[in-house]
N, CA, C and O of each residue as an XYZ file, in Angstrom:
620
protein
N      -3.200     12.651     -4.574
C      -2.374     13.482     -5.429
C      -3.201     14.089     -6.571
O      -3.034     15.255     -6.928
N      -4.095     13.267     -7.130
C      -4.924     13.746     -8.238
C      -5.795     14.919     -7.785
O      -5.954     15.897     -8.517
N      -6.360     14.820     -6.574
C      -7.197     15.905     -6.053
C      -6.384     17.179     -5.862
O      -6.868     18.281     -6.119
N      -5.159     17.020     -5.414
C      -4.292     18.178     -5.222
C      -4.041     18.885     -6.557
O      -4.120     20.111     -6.636
N      -3.740     18.116     -7.595
C      -3.500     18.708     -8.912
C      -4.749     19.390     -9.456
O      -4.662     20.474    -10.032
N      -5.906     18.766     -9.278
C      -7.159     19.371     -9.733
C      -7.421     20.661     -8.966
O      -7.831     21.665     -9.547
N      -7.183     20.627     -7.662
C      -7.380     21.819     -6.842
C      -6.455     22.951     -7.252
O      -6.880     24.104     -7.336
N      -5.186     22.629     -7.509
C      -4.234     23.649     -7.949
C      -4.616     24.216     -9.312
O      -4.510     25.422     -9.535
N      -5.058     23.356    -10.217
C      -5.483     23.826    -11.540
C      -6.680     24.760    -11.411
O      -6.730     25.798    -12.072
N      -7.637     24.405    -10.572
C      -8.819     25.256    -10.376
C      -8.423     26.597     -9.778
O      -8.962     27.634    -10.165
N      -7.490     26.583     -8.844
C      -7.020     27.825     -8.230
C      -6.352     28.721     -9.272
O      -6.593     29.928     -9.297
N      -5.517     28.139    -10.130
C      -4.833     28.922    -11.155
C      -5.825     29.473    -12.170
O      -5.689     30.620    -12.597
N      -6.812     28.690    -12.561
C      -7.833     29.167    -13.495
C      -8.621     30.299    -12.855
O      -8.918     31.298    -13.510
N      -8.962     30.152    -11.581
C      -9.710     31.189    -10.873
C      -8.956     32.502    -10.825
O      -9.546     33.566    -11.006
N      -7.644     32.434    -10.580
C      -6.849     33.657    -10.528
C      -6.766     34.319    -11.897
O      -6.840     35.543    -12.004
N      -6.612     33.514    -12.938
C      -6.562     34.070    -14.287
C      -7.883     34.721    -14.636
O      -7.917     35.830    -15.168
N      -8.970     34.029    -14.334
C     -10.292     34.590    -14.628
C     -10.513     35.865    -13.837
O     -11.093     36.825    -14.344
N     -10.050     35.875    -12.587
C     -10.238     37.061    -11.761
C      -9.433     38.244    -12.310
O      -9.887     39.387    -12.264
N      -8.233     37.956    -12.831
C      -7.402     39.027    -13.377
C      -8.061     39.682    -14.576
O      -7.886     40.879    -14.807
N      -8.811     38.916    -15.333
C      -9.478     39.458    -16.514
C     -10.936     39.792    -16.252
O     -11.684     40.065    -17.190
N     -11.348     39.775    -14.996
C     -12.746     40.023    -14.659
C     -13.109     41.464    -14.982
O     -12.417     42.400    -14.581
N     -14.198     41.626    -15.709
C     -14.641     42.967    -16.072
C     -15.733     43.474    -15.141
O     -16.259     44.571    -15.330
N     -16.072     42.672    -14.134
C     -17.139     43.083    -13.221
C     -16.721     44.274    -12.366
O     -17.572     45.037    -11.910
N     -15.425     44.439    -12.147
C     -14.945     45.542    -11.316
C     -14.443     46.684    -12.200
O     -13.332     47.185    -12.027
N     -15.286     47.077    -13.146
C     -14.949     48.164    -14.068
C     -16.043     49.220    -14.039
O     -17.221     48.922    -13.841
N     -15.620     50.460    -14.242
C     -16.562     51.578    -14.306
C     -16.191     52.466    -15.479
O     -15.025     52.559    -15.863
N     -17.200     53.118    -16.043
C     -16.930     54.123    -17.069
C     -16.990     55.496    -16.415
O     -17.758     55.734    -15.482
N     -16.163     56.382    -16.929
C     -16.062     57.741    -16.415
C     -16.839     58.666    -17.337
O     -16.628     58.677    -18.550
N     -17.734     59.437    -16.750
C     -18.530     60.421    -17.484
C     -18.286     61.793    -16.870
O     -18.101     61.907    -15.658
N     -18.285     62.810    -17.680
C     -18.189     64.186    -17.180
C     -19.470     64.884    -17.613
O     -19.670     65.169    -18.794
N     -20.331     65.155    -16.641
C     -21.642     65.722    -16.928
C     -21.682     67.202    -16.565
O     -21.168     67.601    -15.520
N     -22.289     68.011    -17.422
C     -22.422     69.429    -17.080
C     -23.420     69.607    -15.932
O     -24.441     68.922    -15.866
N     -23.109     70.528    -15.043
C     -24.022     70.855    -13.943
C     -25.051     71.846    -14.479
O     -24.706     72.876    -15.057
N     -26.309     71.511    -14.273
C     -27.407     72.338    -14.787
C     -28.070     73.097    -13.635
O     -28.150     72.594    -12.514
N     -28.540     74.303    -13.922
C     -29.300     75.100    -12.970
C     -30.443     75.740    -13.745
O     -30.222     76.519    -14.673
N     -31.640     75.407    -13.361
C     -32.829     75.907    -14.064
C     -32.779     75.595    -15.561
O     -33.172     76.412    -16.393
N     -32.284     74.387    -15.885
C     -32.237     73.948    -17.277
C     -31.100     74.522    -18.096
O     -31.018     74.266    -19.298
N     -30.226     75.289    -17.475
C     -29.096     75.911    -18.182
C     -27.783     75.350    -17.637
O     -27.660     75.072    -16.444
N     -26.804     75.190    -18.530
C     -25.481     74.753    -18.091
C     -24.806     75.873    -17.307
O     -24.860     77.038    -17.699
N     -24.167     75.505    -16.191
C     -23.505     76.495    -15.341
C     -22.041     76.707    -15.714
O     -21.414     77.660    -15.251
N     -21.498     75.829    -16.543
C     -20.073     75.883    -16.859
C     -19.268     74.951    -15.971
O     -18.097     74.687    -16.243
N     -19.894     74.449    -14.905
C     -19.244     73.487    -14.016
C     -19.576     72.071    -14.492
O     -20.547     71.854    -15.218
N     -18.756     71.126    -14.070
C     -18.964     69.732    -14.446
C     -18.930     68.843    -13.219
O     -18.276     69.150    -12.223
N     -19.647     67.738    -13.313
C     -19.657     66.739    -12.255
C     -19.118     65.442    -12.851
O     -19.649     64.933    -13.838
N     -18.060     64.915    -12.239
C     -17.498     63.650    -12.691
C     -18.283     62.510    -12.064
O     -18.572     62.519    -10.867
N     -18.623     61.532    -12.889
C     -19.437     60.414    -12.444
C     -18.807     59.113    -12.922
O     -18.307     59.025    -14.044
N     -18.836     58.109    -12.061
C     -18.392     56.764    -12.421
C     -19.593     55.842    -12.306
O     -20.249     55.797    -11.265
N     -19.883     55.109    -13.369
C     -21.014     54.181    -13.362
C     -20.518     52.806    -13.796
O     -19.521     52.707    -14.512
N     -21.208     51.736    -13.368
C     -20.782     50.387    -13.764
C     -20.637     50.276    -15.285
O     -21.440     50.818    -16.044
N     -19.606     49.568    -15.701
C     -19.290     49.451    -17.128
C     -19.861     48.191    -17.762
O     -19.531     47.872    -18.905
N     -20.701     47.479    -17.047
C     -21.202     46.192    -17.517
C     -21.816     46.277    -18.907
O     -21.456     45.493    -19.786
N     -22.731     47.206    -19.121
C     -23.395     47.317    -20.424
C     -22.420     47.749    -21.519
O     -22.483     47.248    -22.642
N     -21.524     48.674    -21.192
C     -20.525     49.125    -22.162
C     -19.650     47.955    -22.607
O     -19.450     47.743    -23.803
N     -19.135     47.203    -21.648
C     -18.257     46.078    -21.974
C     -19.018     44.998    -22.733
O     -18.502     44.434    -23.697
N     -20.238     44.711    -22.303
C     -21.049     43.709    -23.007
C     -21.271     44.121    -24.456
O     -21.284     43.271    -25.347
N     -21.445     45.414    -24.698
C     -21.681     45.884    -26.067
C     -20.442     45.724    -26.950
O     -20.558     45.665    -28.174
N     -19.277     45.653    -26.345
C     -18.036     45.460    -27.101
C     -17.867     43.997    -27.487
O     -17.472     43.688    -28.611
N     -18.168     43.094    -26.547
C     -17.924     41.672    -26.768
C     -19.111     40.930    -27.376
O     -18.994     39.741    -27.674
N     -20.249     41.595    -27.568
C     -21.393     40.880    -28.146
C     -21.208     40.720    -29.662
O     -20.225     41.191    -30.234
N     -22.151     40.062    -30.280
C     -22.064     39.757    -31.713
C     -22.510     40.916    -32.607
O     -22.332     40.857    -33.824
N     -23.077     41.947    -32.029
C     -23.595     43.061    -32.822
C     -22.485     44.048    -33.184
O     -21.486     44.170    -32.475
N     -22.683     44.744    -34.298
C     -21.730     45.781    -34.699
C     -21.863     46.984    -33.771
O     -22.951     47.292    -33.286
N     -20.746     47.655    -33.533
C     -20.763     48.860    -32.716
C     -20.777     48.561    -31.227
O     -20.793     47.404    -30.806
N     -20.770     49.613    -30.450
C     -20.758     49.511    -28.993
C     -21.301     50.818    -28.427
O     -21.408     51.822    -29.130
N     -21.636     50.781    -27.155
C     -22.155     51.965    -26.473
C     -21.044     53.016    -26.396
O     -19.925     52.702    -25.989
N     -21.339     54.241    -26.777
C     -20.346     55.321    -26.701
C     -20.739     56.401    -25.703
O     -19.927     57.254    -25.345
N     -22.001     56.357    -25.255
C     -22.441     57.345    -24.271
C     -23.495     56.717    -23.362
O     -24.121     55.711    -23.696
N     -23.661     57.335    -22.225
C     -24.667     56.923    -21.251
C     -25.465     58.166    -20.892
O     -24.909     59.168    -20.443
N     -26.763     58.088    -21.092
C     -27.658     59.227    -20.851
C     -27.136     60.491    -21.540
O     -27.076     61.564    -20.941
N     -26.767     60.338    -22.797
C     -26.292     61.431    -23.655
C     -24.954     62.034    -23.228
O     -24.581     63.103    -23.710
N     -24.232     61.368    -22.337
C     -22.908     61.845    -21.933
C     -21.858     60.885    -22.490
O     -21.928     59.685    -22.224
N     -20.887     61.387    -23.255
C     -19.887     60.488    -23.839
C     -19.024     59.821    -22.769
O     -18.678     60.428    -21.756
N     -18.690     58.569    -23.018
C     -17.791     57.836    -22.120
C     -16.386     58.389    -22.332
O     -15.860     58.363    -23.444
N     -15.789     58.887    -21.260
C     -14.465     59.509    -21.332
C     -13.335     58.513    -21.091
O     -12.240     58.679    -21.628
N     -13.596     57.460    -20.274
C     -12.568     56.467    -19.966
C     -13.220     55.246    -19.336
O     -14.341     55.307    -18.830
N     -12.490     54.135    -19.378
C     -12.891     52.892    -18.728
C     -11.862     52.590    -17.650
O     -10.669     52.494    -17.941
N     -12.312     52.441    -16.409
C     -11.446     52.148    -15.268
C     -11.747     50.745    -14.763
O     -12.904     50.415    -14.501
N     -10.707     49.909    -14.622
C     -10.880     48.547    -14.111
C      -9.877     48.285    -12.994
O      -8.712     48.673    -13.086
N     -10.340     47.628    -11.948
C      -9.476     47.210    -10.850
C      -9.198     45.725    -11.028
O     -10.119     44.926    -11.193
N      -7.920     45.363    -10.992
C      -7.498     43.969    -11.191
C      -6.318     43.651    -10.286
O      -5.679     44.546     -9.733
N      -6.045     42.371    -10.150
C      -4.874     41.953     -9.389
C      -3.584     42.299    -10.126
O      -2.554     42.554     -9.502
N      -3.645     42.305    -11.450
C      -2.483     42.636    -12.266
C      -2.865     43.748    -13.238
O      -3.953     43.737    -13.814
N      -1.963     44.702    -13.412
C      -2.238     45.800    -14.344
C      -1.773     45.480    -15.760
O      -1.944     46.294    -16.668
N      -1.194     44.317    -15.951
C      -0.691     43.957    -17.267
C      -1.845     43.701    -18.234
O      -2.679     42.832    -17.981
N      -1.902     44.447    -19.338
C      -2.962     44.216    -20.316
C      -2.752     42.886    -21.029
O      -1.624     42.419    -21.188
N      -3.857     42.288    -21.452
C      -3.802     41.027    -22.179
C      -4.455     41.223    -23.546
O      -5.108     42.237    -23.794
N      -4.274     40.259    -24.411
C      -4.887     40.340    -25.733
C      -6.405     40.400    -25.622
O      -7.069     40.983    -26.480
N      -6.957     39.803    -24.574
C      -8.405     39.861    -24.362
C      -8.866     41.311    -24.126
O     -10.034     41.626    -24.354
N      -7.980     42.176    -23.681
C      -8.320     43.587    -23.474
C      -8.358     44.377    -24.778
O      -8.880     45.491    -24.808
N      -7.816     43.816    -25.849
C      -7.713     44.604    -27.075
C      -9.045     45.165    -27.564
O      -9.084     46.325    -27.972
N     -10.140     44.399    -27.545
C     -11.406     45.007    -27.981
C     -11.779     46.253    -27.172
O     -12.377     47.184    -27.712
N     -11.430     46.276    -25.886
C     -11.692     47.458    -25.056
C     -10.823     48.624    -25.514
O     -11.302     49.749    -25.660
N      -9.554     48.346    -25.735
C      -8.595     49.367    -26.152
C      -8.933     49.880    -27.554
O      -8.769     51.065    -27.842
N      -9.404     48.983    -28.420
C      -9.682     49.335    -29.817
C     -10.877     50.270    -29.973
O     -11.153     50.731    -31.081
N     -11.590     50.560    -28.888
C     -12.666     51.554    -28.962
C     -12.102     52.963    -29.071
O     -12.788     53.880    -29.523
N     -10.844     53.132    -28.654
C     -10.249     54.463    -28.621
C     -10.527     55.196    -27.321
O      -9.998     56.283    -27.092
N     -11.351     54.608    -26.474
C     -11.639     55.187    -25.158
C     -10.492     54.805    -24.228
O     -10.169     53.621    -24.126
N      -9.863     55.764    -23.545
C      -8.757     55.418    -22.653
C      -9.146     54.310    -21.677
O     -10.231     54.316    -21.096
N      -8.226     53.363    -21.517
C      -8.419     52.178    -20.682
C      -7.427     52.269    -19.533
O      -6.216     52.283    -19.754
N      -7.937     52.331    -18.306
C      -7.104     52.531    -17.126
C      -7.286     51.336    -16.200
O      -8.407     51.005    -15.814
N      -6.171     50.687    -15.845
C      -6.206     49.504    -14.989
C      -5.345     49.770    -13.766
O      -4.236     50.293    -13.878
N      -5.864     49.406    -12.591
C      -5.118     49.587    -11.348
C      -5.352     48.398    -10.429
O      -6.362     47.701    -10.524
N      -4.395     48.187     -9.541
C      -4.590     47.182     -8.506
C      -5.473     47.740     -7.395
O      -6.159     46.985     -6.706
N      -5.456     49.066     -7.218
C      -6.295     49.716     -6.204
C      -6.243     51.228     -6.442
O      -5.257     51.880     -6.098
N      -7.289     51.770     -7.021
C      -7.297     53.200     -7.343
C      -7.234     54.086     -6.104
O      -6.859     55.255     -6.202
N      -7.592     53.553     -4.949
C      -7.619     54.356     -3.726
C      -6.297     54.352     -2.969
O      -6.111     55.159     -2.059
N      -5.380     53.462     -3.324
C      -4.109     53.355     -2.607
C      -3.066     54.277     -3.236
O      -2.974     54.384     -4.459
N      -2.290     54.932     -2.395
C      -1.278     55.881     -2.870
C      -0.175     55.196     -3.674
O       0.358     55.792     -4.609
N       0.171     53.978     -3.335
C       1.269     53.273     -3.999
C       0.785     52.211     -4.977
O       1.494     51.239     -5.238
N      -0.378     52.382     -5.504
C      -0.953     51.411     -6.434
C      -0.299     51.504     -7.805
O       0.199     52.555     -8.209
N      -0.312     50.381     -8.506
C       0.130     50.366     -9.897
C      -1.044     50.793    -10.767
O      -2.171     50.345    -10.560
N      -0.778     51.660    -11.738
C      -1.819     52.116    -12.661
C      -1.237     52.156    -14.071
O      -0.186     52.753    -14.305
N      -1.932     51.514    -15.004
C      -1.561     51.576    -16.416
C      -2.712     52.229    -17.168
O      -3.863     51.813    -17.039
N      -2.400     53.246    -17.946
C      -3.375     53.905    -18.811
C      -2.962     53.650    -20.255
O      -1.826     53.920    -20.645
N      -3.901     53.124    -21.044
C      -3.644     52.872    -22.461
C      -4.573     53.771    -23.261
O      -5.775     53.824    -23.001
N      -4.017     54.471    -24.224
C      -4.814     55.391    -25.035
C      -4.303     55.377    -26.476
O      -3.187     54.935    -26.750
N      -5.133     55.864    -27.378
C      -4.797     55.922    -28.802
C      -4.553     57.373    -29.189
O      -5.384     58.244    -28.931
N      -3.401     57.624    -29.815
C      -3.066     58.988    -30.232
C      -2.086     58.921    -31.398
O      -1.159     58.110    -31.409
N      -2.311     59.784    -32.368
C      -1.409     59.908    -33.518
C      -1.131     58.567    -34.193
O       0.005     58.257    -34.552
N      -2.192     57.779    -34.357
C      -2.081     56.551    -35.126
C      -1.558     55.326    -34.413
O      -1.334     54.295    -35.048
N      -1.356     55.410    -33.100
C      -0.904     54.215    -32.381
C      -1.335     54.245    -30.924
O      -1.716     55.283    -30.382
N      -1.262     53.074    -30.311
C      -1.593     52.945    -28.898
C      -0.364     53.277    -28.063
O       0.758     52.897    -28.398
N      -0.598     53.990    -26.976
C       0.455     54.375    -26.039
C       0.028     53.937    -24.644
O      -1.146     53.663    -24.392
N       1.003     53.876    -23.746
C       0.683     53.570    -22.354
C       1.471     54.489    -21.437
O       2.568     54.943    -21.761
N       0.874     54.746    -20.287
C       1.546     55.481    -19.219
C       1.423     54.617    -17.976
O       0.327     54.202    -17.598
N       2.553     54.352    -17.348
C       2.556     53.568    -16.109
C       2.894     54.493    -14.951
O       3.812     55.309    -15.042
N       2.142     54.359    -13.856
C       2.437     55.086    -12.620
C       2.399     54.082    -11.481
O       1.528     53.215    -11.425
N       3.355     54.214    -10.578
C       3.398     53.326     -9.427
C       4.818     52.894     -9.143
O       5.772     53.444     -9.694
N       4.951     51.891     -8.265
C       6.285     51.375     -7.961
C       6.973     50.896     -9.244
O       6.319     50.428    -10.176
N       8.284     51.019     -9.273
C       9.027     50.634    -10.473
C       8.728     49.189    -10.860
O       8.703     48.292    -10.017
N       8.502     48.988    -12.153
C       8.240     47.644    -12.659
C       9.540     46.853    -12.736
O      10.608     47.412    -12.988
N       9.435     45.556    -12.516
C      10.591     44.690    -12.732
C      10.890     44.674    -14.232
O      10.040     45.045    -15.041
N      12.081     44.251    -14.594
C      12.426     44.168    -16.017
C      11.467     43.221    -16.739
O      11.086     43.465    -17.884
N      11.087     42.151    -16.068
C      10.165     41.175    -16.663
C       8.798     41.811    -16.919
O       8.228     41.640    -17.997
N       8.267     42.545    -15.932
C       6.962     43.192    -16.103
C       7.019     44.315    -17.139
O       6.071     44.499    -17.902
N       8.116     45.061    -17.171
C       8.256     46.111    -18.186
C       8.269     45.490    -19.581
O       7.675     46.030    -20.515
N       8.952     44.351    -19.714
C       8.985     43.657    -21.008
C       7.586     43.178    -21.392
O       7.203     43.255    -22.560
N       6.815     42.679    -20.408
C       5.436     42.246    -20.679
C       4.586     43.418    -21.162
O       3.816     43.289    -22.114
N       4.731     44.550    -20.502
C       3.960     45.735    -20.878
C       4.352     46.215    -22.279
O       3.490     46.550    -23.091
N       5.644     46.245    -22.551
C       6.116     46.646    -23.881
C       5.609     45.683    -24.952
O       5.180     46.110    -26.024
N       5.660     44.377    -24.658
C       5.170     43.372    -25.609
C       3.681     43.551    -25.878
O       3.239     43.474    -27.024
N       2.909     43.790    -24.822
C       1.461     43.982    -24.991
C       1.187     45.178    -25.893
O       0.321     45.113    -26.765
N       1.916     46.265    -25.691
C       1.707     47.453    -26.517
C       2.098     47.185    -27.973
O       1.418     47.633    -28.897
N       3.189     46.460    -28.170
C       3.591     46.112    -29.536
C       2.522     45.261    -30.215
O       2.202     45.476    -31.384
N       1.972     44.299    -29.483
C       0.915     43.440    -30.029
C      -0.325     44.266    -30.340
O      -0.927     44.104    -31.401
N      -0.713     45.151    -29.426
C      -1.883     46.003    -29.672
C      -1.691     46.831    -30.945
O      -2.620     46.989    -31.737
N      -0.494     47.351    -31.130
C      -0.244     48.202    -32.294
C      -0.168     47.424    -33.606
O      -0.213     48.022    -34.680
N      -0.055     46.105    -33.531
C      -0.067     45.273    -34.735
C      -1.470     44.810    -35.111
O      -1.682     44.310    -36.215
N      -2.426     44.971    -34.205
C      -3.789     44.487    -34.439
C      -4.566     45.441    -35.338
O      -4.401     46.657    -35.249
N      -5.418     44.887    -36.209
C      -6.285     45.763    -37.007
C      -7.383     46.373    -36.133
O      -7.882     45.733    -35.207
N      -7.747     47.610    -36.440
C      -8.804     48.302    -35.699
C      -9.359     49.398    -36.598
O      -8.800     49.667    -37.662
N     -10.413     50.010    -36.197
C     -11.043     51.039    -37.021
C     -10.710     52.456    -36.601
O     -11.364     53.397    -37.050
N      -9.721     52.633    -35.760
C      -9.383     53.974    -35.273
C      -8.548     54.730    -36.298
O      -7.783     54.134    -37.055
N      -8.702     56.022    -36.310
C      -7.888     56.872    -37.163
C      -8.273     56.860    -38.630
O      -7.511     57.325    -39.478
N      -9.442     56.334    -38.932
C      -9.869     56.297    -40.338
C     -10.650     57.531    -40.681
O     -11.095     57.684    -41.819
């Protein structure tokens, strides 16, 4: 019985850790297309691993990476089992860079939550199958908590 309880606890911890895993995240960059050293007016969208960006947010140093190869980070995209934001996500959201979470960005019926900062507060947009009342309440609570947290945006 003891082994069963330990196994179940490990499984639950693993799922929680996986839900908050930042390894499956990418930053979105929009790079100008160049021809003979001149901008053409066209842009190329690029997704690159977000490991360094995320590490720069959670490390002990002040500030964080805002661009990659001189291109500003436009958004952070993460794939997770659950799209519900957690308090651990707040440092990501507090950068002011839109934070987009999905269960599967390639699936037509995937859940997607986008969190962004505008006009002095954090907002969210949900797309996908209708949320249960419980999940909608969780999402609303997370947004309320985010909006109560101190941050340096809008100064």
